[in-house]
C-alpha positions as CSV (number, residue, x, y, z in Angstrom):
1,M,-1.4,18.8,4.8
2,T,2.2,18.4,6.5
3,A,4.5,15.5,5.9
4,P,5.0,12.3,8.5
5,T,7.5,12.7,11.2
6,F,9.9,9.9,11.7
7,A,7.3,9.0,14.6
8,D,4.5,8.7,12.2
9,I,5.8,6.1,10.2
10,Q,7.1,4.1,13.6
11,R,3.7,4.5,14.8
12,A,2.7,3.3,11.6
13,A,4.7,0.8,10.6
14,I,3.7,-0.7,14.2
15,A,0.1,-1.0,13.0
16,I,-0.1,-2.4,10.4
17,Q,2.7,-5.4,11.1
18,P,-0.1,-7.8,12.2
19,A,-1.5,-7.5,8.7
20,L,1.1,-7.6,6.3
21,V,3.9,-10.1,5.2
22,R,8.1,-8.8,6.5
23,T,9.1,-8.8,2.7
24,P,13.0,-9.2,2.2
25,T,15.7,-6.8,0.7
26,R,18.2,-7.9,-1.6
27,H,21.1,-6.3,-2.8
28,S,21.4,-5.7,-6.4
29,R,24.6,-6.1,-7.9
30,T,23.6,-5.2,-11.4
31,L,21.7,-2.0,-10.4
32,S,24.4,-1.0,-8.1
33,G,27.0,-0.9,-11.2
34,I,24.6,1.0,-13.2
35,A,23.8,3.3,-10.6
36,G,27.0,3.9,-9.5
37,C,25.9,3.4,-5.4
38,E,24.5,0.4,-3.5
39,V,20.6,-0.2,-4.6
40,W,18.8,-2.7,-2.3
41,L,15.4,-4.0,-3.7
42,K,12.7,-4.8,-1.3
43,F,10.4,-7.2,-2.3
44,V,7.2,-5.8,-1.7
45,N,6.0,-8.3,-4.2
46,R,5.6,-11.1,-1.3
47,Q,2.3,-8.9,-0.3
48,F,-1.0,-10.5,-1.3
49,T,-2.1,-7.6,-3.5
50,A,2.1,-7.8,-4.9
51,S,1.9,-3.7,-4.1
52,F,3.8,-1.7,-2.1
53,K,0.5,0.6,-1.5
54,E,-1.5,-2.0,0.5
55,R,0.8,-0.9,3.0
56,G,-0.7,3.1,2.8
57,A,-4.3,1.6,2.5
58,L,-4.4,-0.3,5.5
59,N,-2.7,2.3,7.5
60,R,-5.7,5.1,6.7
61,I,-8.5,2.6,6.8
62,L,-7.1,1.9,10.5
63,A,-6.5,5.9,11.2
64,L,-10.6,6.2,10.5
65,T,-12.7,7.5,13.2
66,D,-15.7,5.1,14.5
67,G,-18.0,7.5,12.2
68,E,-16.0,7.3,9.7
69,K,-15.3,3.3,9.5
70,K,-19.3,3.1,9.6
71,R,-19.6,5.4,6.4
72,G,-16.8,3.2,4.6
73,V,-13.7,3.5,2.7
74,A,-14.7,4.8,-1.7
75,A,-10.9,4.5,-3.4
76,M,-10.6,5.8,-7.3
77,S,-8.3,3.6,-9.2
78,A,-7.5,1.2,-11.4
79,G,-5.0,-0.6,-9.5
80,N,-2.8,-1.1,-6.8
81,H,-4.1,1.2,-4.1
82,A,-7.7,-0.4,-5.1
83,Q,-6.4,-4.0,-4.8
84,G,-5.2,-2.7,-1.0
85,V,-8.7,-0.7,0.2
86,A,-10.6,-4.0,-1.4
87,Y,-8.6,-6.2,0.4
88,H,-8.0,-4.4,3.8
89,D,-11.7,-3.0,4.2
90,G,-13.7,-5.8,2.1
91,A,-17.2,-5.8,2.1
92,R,-17.5,-1.7,3.0
93,A,-15.2,-1.2,0.2
94,V,-16.3,1.3,-3.0
95,V,-13.3,0.9,-5.8
96,A,-14.4,3.3,-8.6
97,Q,-12.2,3.4,-12.0
98,R,-12.3,5.5,-15.0
99,V,-14.3,4.2,-17.6
100,R,-11.6,4.0,-20.2
101,C,-9.2,1.9,-18.6
102,R,-6.8,-0.4,-20.0
103,R,-8.1,-3.9,-20.1
104,R,-5.3,-5.3,-18.1
105,R,-5.9,-2.9,-15.2
106,V,-9.0,-4.2,-14.2
């Protein structure tokens, strides 16, 4: 697998844009002071699932072929990625997690 190009990232941004909330960025004086450089925070917690992983899950779901879409999507996750897959693929998604999983992750 090769690293995505800037064009790949631009295509993904256009593809997922209609389904997501445009989240703001804010400058952090405190973290900038600690780090010794300018630090900006992106508030992805404003997405429905409160996670940036929703974007990657949606981008992959949108890239599926018709045959892959028919077979559905499976995710092995007990957290944010699973939420993104379940939210964007709904009834067709199968989400699995470890048997021994911290209760707060369920």
